[in-house]
C-alpha positions in Angstrom: 6.5 18.5 25.7 5.7 15.4 23.4 2.0 14.7 23.0 2.5 10.9 23.1 4.9 8.5 24.7 6.6 5.6 22.8 4.2 3.1 24.5 1.2 5.1 23.3 2.7 5.3 19.8 3.4 1.6 19.7 -0.3 0.9 20.3 -1.3 3.4 17.7 1.1 1.9 15.1 -0.4 -1.5 15.7 -3.9 -0.1 15.5 -3.0 1.7 12.2 -1.9 -1.5 10.4 -5.0 -3.4 11.6 -7.3 -0.5 10.6 -5.7 -0.2 7.2 -6.4 -4.0 6.7 -10.0 -3.7 7.9 -10.7 -0.6 5.8 -9.3 -2.2 2.6 -11.6 -5.2 3.3 -14.7 -3.1 4.1 -14.1 -1.0 0.9 -13.8 -4.3 -1.1 -10.5 -2.9 -2.5 -9.1 -6.1 -3.9 -12.5 -7.2 -5.3 -13.0 -3.8 -7.0 -9.5 -4.1 -8.6 -10.3 -7.6 -9.8 -13.7 -6.5 -11.2 -12.1 -3.6 -13.0 -9.6 -5.9 -14.6 -12.3 -8.4 -15.6 -14.4 -5.7 -17.2 -11.4 -4.4 -19.1 -10.8 -7.9 -20.5 -14.3 -7.8 -22.0 -13.8 -4.5 -23.7 -13.0 -4.0 -27.4 -9.7 -2.6 -26.5 -8.7 -5.8 -24.7 -9.9 -8.0 -27.7 -8.0 -5.8 -30.1 -4.8 -6.5 -28.2 -5.6 -10.2 -27.7 -5.7 -9.8 -24.0 -7.7 -12.5 -22.3 -8.7 -12.5 -18.6 -6.6 -14.7 -16.3 -8.1 -16.7 -13.5 -8.0 -14.7 -10.3 -6.3 -17.0 -7.9 -5.7 -16.7 -4.2 -2.1 -15.9 -5.0 -3.1 -13.0 -7.2 -5.4 -11.6 -4.5 -2.7 -11.8 -1.9 -0.3 -9.9 -4.2 -2.9 -7.2 -4.8 -3.6 -6.9 -1.1 0.2 -6.7 -0.4 0.6 -3.8 -2.8 -2.3 -1.7 -1.5 -1.4 -2.5 2.1 2.1 -1.3 1.6 1.1 1.7 -0.4 -1.5 2.8 2.2 1.0 2.3 5.0 3.5 4.5 3.0 0.8 7.2 2.9 0.4 7.1 6.7 4.1 8.0 7.0 3.4 11.2 5.2 0.4 12.1 7.4 1.7 11.2 10.9 3.8 14.4 11.4 0.7 16.5 11.7 -0.4 14.2 14.7 2.9 13.6 16.4 4.3 16.9 17.5 5.8 18.9 20.4 3.8 21.8 21.6 5.6 24.9 22.8 3.2 27.7 23.9 0.8 28.1 21.0 3.2 26.6 18.4 3.2 23.0 17.2 6.3 21.4 15.7 6.5 17.9 14.3 8.5 15.6 16.6 10.5 13.6 14.0 12.2 11.5 16.5 8.8 10.1 17.6 7.5 10.2 14.0 10.4 7.9 13.0 9.6 5.7 16.0 5.9 5.4 14.9 6.9 4.7 11.3 9.3 2.0 12.4 6.6 0.4 14.6 4.1 0.5 11.7 6.7 -1.3 9.5 7.1 -3.9 12.2 3.4 -4.6 12.5 3.0 -4.5 8.8 5.6 -7.2 8.3 3.9 -9.4 10.9 0.5 -9.0 9.2 1.9 -9.8 5.7 3.8 -12.8 7.2 0.7 -14.1 9.0 -1.4 -13.9 5.8 1.2 -15.7 3.7 2.3 -12.8 1.5 6.0 -13.0 2.3 5.9 -16.6 0.9 5.2 -15.0 -2.6 8.1 -13.9 -4.9 8.6 -10.7 -6.7 7.6 -10.7 -10.4 10.6 -9.5 -12.4 10.4 -8.5 -16.0 13.3 -9.8 -18.0 12.5 -8.1 -21.3 10.4 -5.2 -22.6 7.2 -5.3 -24.5 6.0 -6.7 -26.8 7.9 -9.9 -26.0 7.7 -9.7 -22.2 9.5 -12.5 -20.3 9.4 -12.7 -16.5 11.1 -14.5 -13.6 10.4 -14.8 -9.9 12.8 -13.0 -7.6 13.1 -12.5 -3.9 10.2 -13.0 -1.5 7.9 -10.1 -1.1 9.0 -7.8 1.8 6.6 -5.1 2.9 9.2 -2.9 4.6 11.3 -2.9 1.4 8.2 -2.0 -0.6 7.3 0.9 1.6 10.8 2.2 1.4 10.7 1.9 -2.4 7.5 3.9 -2.5 9.0 6.6 -0.2 12.2 6.9 -2.3 10.1 7.2 -5.5 8.0 10.0 -4.0 11.3 11.8 -2.9 12.7 11.4 -6.5 9.5 12.7 -8.2 6.0 13.3 -6.9 3.6 10.9 -8.7 6.2 8.3 -9.5 5.1 6.2 -6.6 1.5 6.1 -8.0 3.0 4.9 -11.3 4.9 2.2 -9.5 1.7 1.1 -7.7 -0.1 0.9 -11.1 2.7 -1.3 -12.5 2.7 -3.6 -9.6 -1.1 -4.1 -9.6 -0.9 -4.8 -13.3 1.9 -7.3 -13.0 0.0 -9.1 -10.2 -3.0 -9.5 -12.5 -1.2 -10.2 -15.8 2.6 -9.8 -15.9 2.6 -10.5 -19.7 0.3 -7.5 -20.6 0.9 -5.2 -17.6 1.7 -2.0 -19.7 -1.9 -2.2 -21.2 -3.4 -2.4 -17.7 -1.5 0.4 -15.9 -4.0 3.1 -17.0 -6.8 1.4 -15.2 -5.6 2.3 -11.8 -5.5 6.1 -11.8 -8.2 6.3 -9.2 -6.5 3.9 -6.8 -4.1 6.5 -5.5 -7.0 8.8 -4.5 -9.0 5.9 -2.9 -6.1 4.7 -0.8 -5.2 8.3 0.2 -8.8 8.7 1.6 -8.4 5.4 3.5 -5.1 6.4 4.9 -6.4 9.8 6.1 -9.5 8.1 7.6 -7.4 5.6 9.5 -5.0 8.2 10.9 -7.9 10.5 12.0 -9.5 7.6 13.8 -6.3 6.2 15.4 -5.3 9.6 16.7 -8.7 10.8 17.8 -8.6 11.8 21.4 -11.8 9.9 22.1 -10.2 6.6 21.0 -8.7 4.6 23.8 -6.4 1.8 22.6 -5.5 -1.3 24.6 -2.4 -3.4 24.3 
């Protein structure tokens, strides 16, 4: 017998997205990324490569929040099977029909959140040429569901590839003309976001937590 109904999972999916957003804010995730970037731009390595800090605009902060929101949501998709299961006697088996339902609801609420905060009005940064003469253009509007799927496909292709993509996208948001030099700064981000994802799921699926519509 399933442990949760679709109605209950819908509430938990909404709570998951809101909790990710709150936790990223309480951990000052975007601010910490920006501070790391600014410190790097003061370093000898940055001066040697003639990299100067760019002004951190609201648009850049929104791009950063978009990426870590999507990445952390992707991580919850990997965690949820241990919470959404069918119990048979003493055995527990992940209920992938309900897992997929939960993930689809998370995607729905994630899109709404990104839309409400203006992230979907921003456009993808597309590299037109390789270093050292990097040229860029703006592509399609940012789409959180598409981004989560991209992270999922990368993970399926090769474990760790999704973290490299996150590092590239954070770097492009901060400085699309020098992003390769910035990618190494974000190695800790995957672990930080994984901790947040685990914390969120543990709280949302805690038996003592009663959610309201």
